C-alpha positions in Angstrom: -76.8 -53.4 -139.2 -73.5 -52.0 -137.0 -70.5 -51.5 -138.8 -67.6 -53.1 -137.2 -65.8 -49.9 -136.3 -69.5 -48.8 -134.7 -70.0 -51.9 -133.5 -67.4 -51.7 -129.8 -68.7 -47.8 -129.4 -72.0 -49.3 -129.0 -71.2 -51.6 -126.5 -68.6 -49.3 -124.5 -71.4 -46.4 -123.9 -74.3 -49.4 -122.9 -71.4 -50.8 -119.9 -71.2 -46.6 -119.5 -75.0 -46.5 -119.0 -75.2 -49.7 -117.1 -72.7 -48.3 -114.5 -73.5 -45.0 -114.2 -77.3 -46.3 -113.3 -75.8 -49.6 -110.9 -73.5 -46.5 -109.0 -76.5 -44.1 -108.8 -78.7 -46.5 -107.5 -76.5 -47.6 -104.4 -74.9 -44.0 -103.9 -78.2 -42.1 -104.4 -80.5 -42.7 -101.0 -77.2 -41.3 -99.2 -76.1 -38.2 -101.8 -79.7 -37.3 -100.9 -79.9 -37.4 -97.5 -76.4 -35.6 -97.6 -78.1 -32.9 -100.0 -81.2 -32.7 -97.1 -78.8 -32.2 -93.8 -77.0 -29.6 -96.4 -80.3 -27.6 -97.0 -81.1 -28.0 -93.1 -77.9 -26.7 -92.3 -78.1 -23.9 -94.8 -81.5 -23.1 -93.3 -80.9 -23.1 -90.2 -77.8 -20.5 -90.8 -79.6 -18.4 -93.4 -81.8 -18.1 -90.0 -79.1 -17.7 -87.5 -77.3 -14.4 -89.6 -80.9 -13.3 -90.1 -81.7 -13.1 -86.4 -78.0 -11.9 -85.7 -79.2 -8.9 -88.6 -82.5 -8.2 -86.8 -80.5 -8.2 -83.5 -78.2 -5.9 -85.0 -80.7 -3.6 -86.3 -83.0 -3.6 -83.2 -80.0 -2.4 -81.0 -79.3 0.2 -83.3 -82.7 1.6 -83.4 -82.8 1.3 -79.3 -79.5 3.4 -79.6 -81.1 5.8 -81.6 -84.1 6.1 -79.8 -81.9 6.4 -76.4 -80.0 8.8 -78.4 -83.2 11.1 -79.2 -84.7 11.3 -75.8 -81.5 12.0 -74.3 -81.0 14.9 -76.8 -84.8 16.0 -76.1 -84.2 15.5 -72.0 -80.9 18.1 -72.5 -82.5 20.3 -75.0 -85.5 21.0 -72.7 -83.0 21.2 -69.3 -80.7 23.8 -71.9 -83.7 25.4 -72.7 -84.8 25.9 -69.4 -81.1 26.9 -68.0 -80.6 29.6 -71.4 -83.9 31.6 -69.8 -81.9 31.6 -66.6 -78.8 32.8 -68.5 -80.3 35.5 -70.2 -81.1 37.0 -67.2 -78.3 36.0 -64.7 -78.7 37.2 -61.3 -76.5 39.2 -59.2 -74.4 36.6 -57.9 -74.1 34.5 -61.2 -73.1 37.2 -63.3 -70.2 37.9 -60.6 -70.1 34.2 -60.3 -69.4 34.4 -64.5 -67.2 37.0 -64.5 -64.9 35.5 -62.4 -64.9 37.8 -59.4 -65.6 36.5 -55.4 -67.3 39.3 -54.2 -70.5 39.6 -51.8 -73.5 41.2 -52.7 -72.6 43.6 -49.9 -69.8 44.3 -51.9 -70.9 45.0 -55.1 -73.5 47.1 -53.3 -70.9 49.3 -51.3 -68.8 49.2 -55.7 -72.4 51.4 -56.1 -72.5 53.4 -53.4 -68.7 54.6 -53.9 -69.2 55.0 -57.4 -72.0 57.3 -56.7 -70.1 59.7 -54.4 -67.0 59.9 -57.3 -69.2 60.8 -59.1 -71.1 63.1 -57.8 -68.2 64.8 -56.3 -66.5 64.9 -60.0 -70.0 66.8 -61.4 -69.7 69.6 -58.3 -65.8 70.0 -58.9 -66.9 70.1 -62.8 -69.0 73.3 -61.3 -72.5 71.7 -62.0 -75.6 72.7 -59.6 -76.1 69.5 -57.0 -79.4 68.5 -58.2 -77.1 67.2 -61.7 -74.8 65.8 -59.3 -76.9 64.0 -57.9 -78.4 63.3 -60.5 -75.3 62.1 -62.4 -74.2 60.2 -59.0 -77.9 58.5 -58.7 -76.3 57.6 -62.8 -73.4 56.7 -62.1 -73.9 54.2 -59.2 -76.2 52.0 -61.3 -74.2 52.4 -64.4 -70.1 51.9 -63.8 -70.0 49.1 -61.2 -73.2 47.0 -64.0 -70.4 48.1 -67.4 -67.5 47.0 -65.0 -69.3 43.4 -64.6 -70.3 42.8 -68.0 -66.8 43.7 -68.8 -65.2 41.7 -66.6 -67.6 38.7 -68.1 -67.5 38.9 -71.3 -63.3 38.4 -71.4 -63.5 36.2 -69.3 -65.9 33.9 -71.6 -63.8 34.8 -74.2 -60.6 33.4 -72.6 -62.4 30.5 -71.5 -63.8 29.9 -75.7 -60.1 30.3 -76.8 -58.9 27.4 -74.1 -61.4 25.5 -73.8 -60.7 23.5 -77.0 -57.1 22.5 -76.0 -59.1 21.0 -72.7 -60.7 18.8 -74.7 -57.8 17.8 -77.1 -56.2 17.0 -73.3 -59.0 14.4 -72.7 -59.5 12.7 -76.0 -55.4 12.2 -75.9 -55.6 11.2 -72.2 -58.9 8.7 -73.4 -56.6 7.3 -76.1 -53.4 6.1 -73.6 -56.2 4.3 -71.6 -56.7 6.8 -68.9 -60.3 7.2 -66.8 -62.3 10.3 -67.5 -61.9 11.3 -63.9 -58.1 11.3 -64.3 -58.2 13.5 -67.6 -60.6 15.8 -65.5 -58.4 16.0 -63.1 -55.1 17.1 -65.1 -56.8 19.8 -66.8 -57.2 21.2 -63.3 -53.9 20.9 -62.6 -52.2 22.4 -65.8 -54.3 24.6 -67.7 -55.0 27.6 -67.7 -57.8 30.1 -66.5 -60.4 30.1 -66.2 -60.6 26.5 -68.0 -58.6 25.5 -64.9 -61.1 27.0 -62.3 -63.9 25.7 -63.9 -62.6 22.1 -63.9 -61.4 22.1 -60.7 -65.2 22.5 -59.5 -66.0 19.8 -61.7 -63.6 17.9 -59.7 -64.6 18.6 -56.7 -68.5 18.1 -57.4 -67.5 14.5 -58.0 -65.5 14.3 -55.4 -68.7 14.9 -53.4 -70.4 12.0 -55.6 -71.8 13.4 -58.0 -71.9 11.5 -61.8 -69.6 13.3 -64.4 -72.5 14.5 -66.8 -74.6 16.2 -64.1 -71.4 18.0 -62.8 -70.3 19.4 -66.4 -74.2 20.0 -66.9 -73.5 22.6 -64.7 -70.8 24.0 -65.9 -73.2 25.5 -68.5 -75.1 27.4 -66.0 -71.8 29.0 -65.0 -70.6 29.4 -68.6 -73.3 30.1 -71.1 -71.7 29.2 -73.8 -72.3 27.3 -77.0 -68.9 25.3 -76.6 -69.3 24.2 -72.9 -73.2 23.4 -73.6 -71.7 20.9 -77.0 -69.2 19.0 -74.2 -72.0 18.8 -71.6 -74.1 16.9 -74.5 -71.9 14.9 -75.8 -70.7 13.7 -72.1 -74.8 13.5 -71.3 -75.1 11.5 -74.5 -71.9 8.7 -73.4 -73.0 8.5 -70.3 -76.8 6.9 -70.7 -76.1 5.4 -74.4 -72.7 4.3 -74.3 -70.3 4.7 -77.2 -65.9 5.6 -78.3 -66.2 8.8 -76.1 -62.2 9.5 -77.1 -64.3 9.1 -81.3 -67.1 12.0 -80.0 -64.7 14.5 -78.2 -62.2 14.5 -81.2 -65.1 15.5 -83.5 -66.3 17.9 -81.0 -63.2 19.4 -80.6 -62.6 19.4 -84.7 -66.0 21.5 -84.4 -64.6 23.9 -81.7 -61.5 25.4 -83.7 -63.6 25.2 -86.8 -65.7 27.7 -84.9 -62.8 29.7 -83.9 -61.7 29.5 -87.8 -64.9 31.4 -88.0 -65.1 33.4 -86.0 -61.5 35.0 -87.3 -62.7 35.1 -90.6 -65.9 36.9 -89.2 -63.6 39.4 -87.5 -61.1 39.3 -90.8 -64.4 40.5 -93.3 -65.8 42.5 -90.9 -62.7 44.8 -89.6 -63.9 47.0 -92.9 -67.6 47.7 -92.2 -66.3 48.2 -88.8 -63.8 50.6 -89.6 -66.2 52.0 -92.2 -68.6 52.9 -89.8 -66.3 54.4 -87.1 -65.2 56.7 -89.6 -68.7 57.4 -90.2 -69.2 57.6 -86.9 -67.3 60.1 -85.5 -66.7 62.6 -88.8 -69.7 64.6 -87.4 -68.4 65.3 -84.6 -64.7 66.4 -86.2 -66.8 68.1 -88.6 -69.0 70.5 -86.0 -65.5 70.3 -83.9 -63.6 72.3 -86.8 -66.5 74.4 -87.4 -67.0 75.6 -84.6 -63.0 76.7 -83.8 -63.5 78.9 -87.6 -66.9 80.4 -86.7 -67.7 79.9 -83.2 -71.0 82.2 -83.6 -72.2 80.2 -86.4 -72.2 76.6 -83.6 -73.6 78.6 -80.9 -77.1 79.4 -82.8 -77.2 75.4 -82.3 -76.6 75.1 -78.5 -78.5 78.6 -77.9 -81.5 78.5 -79.8 -84.8 76.1 -79.9 -84.5 75.4 -83.4 -80.7 74.6 -83.2 -81.7 72.6 -79.8 -84.3 70.4 -81.9 -82.2 70.3 -84.8 -79.5 68.4 -82.2 -81.8 66.4 -80.5 -83.2 65.1 -84.1 -79.1 64.7 -85.6 -78.9 62.8 -82.3 -81.4 60.9 -83.2 -80.5 59.9 -87.1 -77.4 58.7 -85.6 -78.3 56.8 -82.9 -80.4 54.4 -85.9 -77.7 54.8 -88.4 -75.4 53.4 -85.6 -77.8 50.5 -84.5 -77.9 49.6 -88.1 -74.4 49.3 -89.3 -74.2 47.3 -85.7 -76.6 44.5 -87.0 -75.5 44.6 -90.5 -71.6 43.9 -89.0 -72.7 41.8 -86.4 -72.9 37.9 -87.2 -74.2 35.3 -84.8 -73.9 31.6 -85.2 
């Protein structure tokens, strides 16, 4: 038997359960149908998101494959260009040195150097045959060394000015200018030899050559890593797309870090170079001082067979020591 206090609670619970059951029976089909629609929409949304993610992944894989293929092609082409630039022709060396000499002018310079060297040797009292040998050596070596010195100096100036040109391109692209206008701005306002090379690139574009091919031609004229890096960035962007300003900005940072590294290497190797110069020059100073104080003692090295053999051996060992020290203080990176 229920007490008077529990009976109302029992009635209230039964009434609540009955009303809940009736409402569930009335509204459950609609709620279940809505849940089914919701589950179907969720499955469709999940499939759409998965397809989009798969499409993005596939696009990323295609882009990576395209970049890898482009890099392989450019690496093969640049290896072929590197083999050519390792032994450039006379016209190529003159072009890289910034000398507008034709082949005939270079041959005339060689002839003039040979005649000047031969005349100098005759004035110094040498015979005709030794003077002829010195004339041939001077005619072959002096113009060659002059062209090499001009070539190295021009490439050094290009490497120092090229990061500034890349920065100009980056600022121009970020401000909305097209690539061709940026290249023309460098061709108009940059310092030599960067200005001359970009003038050539602008002229190639005027003739209808694409930008990537025109820049790639610059690598043949300027056989430097900086020019090759620039050509690789432009070539990849032309074939695969992407943010050119960001890529060139990263390239500018790399070039400036390389420049800083060169400065650090030069500072760190300055002591070794000074020591090598002192060690290499010390025997000559000592020999000169001994010759001034005791000439008879030193003339034995030049008048006797044993002395000549000793001088030849000393020259060989000095040369080996100089080459070893040069190898120790030269860094390639």
